[in-house]
N, C-alpha and C positions, 0 to 999 in steps of 0.2 A: 324558419327557425335556424339559427346558426349551428353548425356542426363543429365538433371538436376536431381540430387538425393537428394541434401541437400540445404536448403536456410537459410541464416542468416538474420534475420529481426531486424532492429533497429527502434523501435516504437517511435513516437513523436506525439505532439499534432496536428501538421498541415501536416507534411511530413513523409512518411514511406520509409525508404531506405532498399533495399534488396541486398544481395550478393548471387548470385546463384552459386552453386558449382557442380562439376561432381562427379563420383563415388570415385575418389581419393581425393576429398576435395579441388581440385584446383578451384579457383574463375574463373567463366566463364564470368560474366558481373555484373555490378551494375545497378540498376534502382531506380528512385524516383517516388513515388506514392502519390496521395491523399488517404484518407480513402476509398472512393468509387473505385478509380482506383486499389488499392491493392486487394480489394475484387474481382473485375472482373478478374484481372490477376491470382490470386490464384485459382479461380474457374475453369479456363481454363487449368491449369497446371495438368500434370499427377501426380498421388499420389507420394509424396516424404516427406522427413522429414523437418520440419520447426523449427528452433531454435529461441527463443526469450528470452529476459530478463523478469523476473517476475515483470513488472512494470504496471502502469496504462493502462488499456484496454487489457493487455496481456491475461487474462483469457477469455475475450470476443472473441478475435481472435483465441485462442486455441480451443474454442468450435466451432467456425465458420469453421475452417480448418478441425477439426475432422469430422464434419458433411459432408464434401466434400471429404472424403477418405484420407486426409493427416494425418501425424503423428506429432502433435505439441509437442514440448519439451520446458518447461520453466526452466530457470536457474536464480539463484541469481546473481545480477550484480557484486558482489564481486568475484564470481567464473569466470566471463567472463573477468574482467579487466586484469589479467596476460597475456592473449592471444592477447592483443592489441599490434600491431607492434611498435607503437611509443607512449610511455606513455605521452609524452609532447604534441603530436598532436592529441588531442581528437576531432574527427569529426564523422559525420554520416557514412561515407564510412569505416573508420577504425573500428568503432564500429560494423558495420554489418559484416565485414570480421572476426573480433574477435569472434563474435557470431557463425559464420560458423565454425571456428576452434574449439571453445569450445564445441559445441554440438556433435562433433564427438569423443570426448575423452571418452575412455572406463570406466574411473573412475569418470566421471562427475556425480554430484548429481543433480537430477531434482526435480522440484516442481510439485506436482499433480495439475491438473486443477480443479478449483472450479466449482461446479454446479451453475445453476442460483439461486436456493434457497439459497445456501450458500452465494453467492454474495449479494443477497438481504438482508439477515440477517446481514452480515458484514457491509453493508451500514448503517443499524440502529445503530450499535455499533460506527461506525465512525462519524455518525451524532451526536450521543449523546456526544462523546468526543469533537466534534467541538462546540456544544452548551455550553459545560462546559468551554472551552477555551474562547469563546465569553463572557460568563458570568463573568469570572475572569477579562478579559480585560475591560469590562464595569465598573466593580466596581473599578478597579485600576485607570481608567481614571477619574471617578467621584471623587474618593478620592483626586487625584491630583488637580482637578479643585477647590474643596472646600478648599484645603490648600492655594490656591492663595488668598483666602478671609479670611484667618486666622482661618478656621474651620478645626480642626484635631480631628478625632474620634478614632485614633489608627488603627491597622491593621486588626481588627476583621470585617469580612464581615457581620456577623449577626448584629453587633452594627450599622454599616453604613446603612444597609437595614431598621433597626428599626427606625432610625432617618430621613430617606429620606422624609416621608410624612410631618413631621414638618418643615424640612429645606426648602421644596418647598413653604412653606407659611411664612417663617421667614423673617420679614421685615428688619432685619439687613443685609440681603444679597441684592444685587442690583436687582431691579424689573425685568430688562431685562435678568437677569441670571437665576432666579428661574424656568422659564419654562423648562430649561434643566434638572433640577432635576425631574420634572414631567414626561418628556419624558423618562428619565432613569428608573424611577419606572415602567412605562408602559412596556418598552422594557424588563425589568428584569422579569416581570410577564409572558410575552410571552415566554421568554427563558425557564423559570421554567416549564411552561406548556409543552413545546416541550420536555424537559428532562423527564417529567412525562409520556408523550406519548411513548417515546422511551423505558422507563422502562417497560411500559405495554406490548409493543410488545415483548421485551426480555423475560418477565415473561411468556407470552403465548407460546413462542418458547420452553422454558425449560419445561413447563408443558406438551407439546405434543411430546417431544423428549426423547425416551428411552435412547439414548446415553448420553444426558445431565444429566439425572437422575442418571445414573451409575457414571458419573464423579463427581457428587455432593456427592457421598458416600465417597470421599477422604476428609480427615480432612482439613479444611481451604478453601475449594472450594465452592463458592456460586453460585447463579444463573447467575450473570454477567460473571464470569470467565468461567463457564461451557458452556454458550451459545457462548461466544467469541471463545473458543477453538474449538467447533464444527464447527463454521463458518469459522475459519481460517485454521485449519488443515484438509485437504481433506482425507489424508490417513496416519495414524500414523506409518504405516510400512515403510514409506519413510525414517524413521530415525533409525539408528542402535541402539540407546539407548536414555534414558531420557535426558542425558546431551546434546546430539546433538539437540534434539527438544527444550530444554530450551534455548539453544543459538540461535536457529533460531527464536524463538518467542520473544527474547529480555529479557528473565527473568534472564539470566546470561550473563557475558561478552562473546562476539562472539568467535568462534573457528577460528584459523588461520592455522590449520594443513594442510587443502587441498591446500591453497594458497602457503604455504611453500613447500609442496611436488611438486606442479606444477612448481614453480620457480626452485627448485633444479633439477627436471628432465630436464627442458629446458636448464639449465646451462650445464649439463653433455652431452646433445645431441649436444650442440654447440661446445664442446671441440674437 
């Protein structure tokens, strides 16, 4: 009887689909699990390789699987896409089988698993970015509402914030509208405090991290960038050069070389 040696896992919010493969990479069966069901199934399985796309919850499952003797391997979704049998029929089963095929490629580039500490610090960076987006949306919404009553203060956020307390008391605006401006001001202050708290956490992280201090020695790199880099990149040696890492982090346009090479290889094999 064939034994499972490799598993392709398609992670989702509610359902996890696995494609179990034998030593030759042939699919043996598909299964659908809840989060708890997948954990129980994987814990009973003999040690094998698990391939997953590096998406939400992937690092958690990689740590979980590693603790139970398995070998988790995370891949960028862009590197998995060329192995999907039908590009037009994207579904959980096809994705799981594509992951099973992709993880067995000898030239596949894998993502290092983040530690719990890295994940926690990265959460502070993402929360900070989210608060910043929320702040921008709040100000844009308020600017638009004021424009409906003939009040236009320009595009400067600083000017709008400076005038909000007076506008909340301005009798030229409808009485039942003005409380919205008071709520906006209160919410804005809460968001600003959240961003300040995030900055304090990030500052503490950099102050206690020797790696972050070394990165800050690079001209143009400050605390925010240094902390984000430490939290995002688990192992810099995963990249062949600086250009590769810059493309992965989004600092420069992405590299399509691996996708082209994969497509070209599959084309020649099919001939």
